[in-house]
N, C-alpha and C positions, 0 to 999 in steps of 0.2 A: 612728537608734540613734546615731550617732558622737555629736552633743553630750550624749546624753541618758549615755549611757557616762561619756564623760569628765566631765561635773559629777557625774555617781552616785557617781564616783572619787572623785571632788575634795574632794567638801560629803555624799555620803552622805543623800542628796533627803529632804530633808524631806514630810512629809504632805501631800497637798493640801486643797484645804478643797471638793473637793469630787469625786466617782468620777472614776478617769480610766482608760483602757483602753490601752496603747500597746503597739503592734506590734515586735515586730524580727526580724532573722534572723539567719544567719551568713555569712560572706562566699562561699559556696559554694552557699548558697541551700538547703542539706538540707535544715535545722533552723529550722523557725518560732516564733518564743512571741508570747505577751501577758503582759503584765505590768498586771493591774489593782492599781490604787493608789486612795487618797481616806481618808476617812472613819474607814476598820478598818482590819482589817491588810492587807497584801498579800495576791494571788496570783496563780500563774503558770501556765501553760497551754503547755505545748512539743509539738508534732510534730515529728515526724523522716522524711522522706519516702521515701527508701532504706536502707535498712541494708541486711548479709549477714551479722552475727551473730545471736544469739539473744538473748532479753530473758533475765537471770537471774532472773525472776518468773513461775513457770510459769501456761499458762492456765487462767483457770480453767473449770471444765466450763462453765457458763454461757456461755461466749462459745464462737459459730460463726465467727464470721468474724474478719479480719485480727488478730494479737494485737503490741503494741510498737511502736505510731505514735504515741499521745499520753499523756502523762504532767503530772498536775497535781500544784502543790507548793505548800501553804498555808503562811502561818507557824508555823504548829504543827503537827505529827502528820506523819506517814508519808506518803509519796507516794503520790499512787491513780495507778492507769493505767486507761484504757478502753480498752475491745472495740470493734475497727472500724476502717478503715483512714484515712490520710493525709488522704482529703478533696483537693480540688483548692490548687496553692501560690496565697499570696497576689502578686496580681501588680498591686496598687494602688500606682501610681504614693506615692512619698516615705515607703517603709516602709525604718525605719532598720535600717544594718548594723552591728551589733558587731562591729568589726573584732577579726584576732588579738592573743590576748596583755593584753585589755582587760578588766576586772572591772567589777565596777554591784554598788550596796546600796540597796536597794528599804526599809531597815528591817525588816528580818524575812527577807527572802528576796537572796542573794545569788548571781552568774554571775559565769562566767567564761569567758570565749569565747577558746580554742587553735586551732592547728591540729590538736592530736590529739582534739578533741570540745569539748564544751560542758558544766560542769560547773555543776550550780546548787543548793543545800541553803539550811534554813530555821535557826531558831533552836535548835534542838532537834536539828542535824546530822542531819537527814534530807535525803533529795536523791536524784540521778540525776547519770549523765555519757553524754552521747550522742553516739555518731560511727558511721560505715557502720561498723564491724567491730565496734565494743563497746557494749551499752546495760546501761549497768547502775544498779539501783536500790540506797541503802548508808539 
């Protein structure tokens, strides 16, 4: 993701001709994301594996499992959270790392990786900030 993040920050990535899903993670490996780009608007799914904070979105009554691990952001609209645990970490070789201090924009969704966590938002201004201590949806 280092190359992708630098390219995205410098060039605001053009829309790709076909659908593409790119995984990336924070340097700690605690937050992993998948950005889907292609002919339509982008979509982003991020999972945080370990946290001590409490999500600022209440657990829905329909959720009997873990809450606060998975966040979904589309180019428009509010963040959606999924009920359930984080699953296993992506250990595939070549998963890109989003270095601290780097931002990326995928034409409707942008993210900034920092030591204080990962912040992503869409064109409507909706998004999330994830860190071990704080899980915020805005």
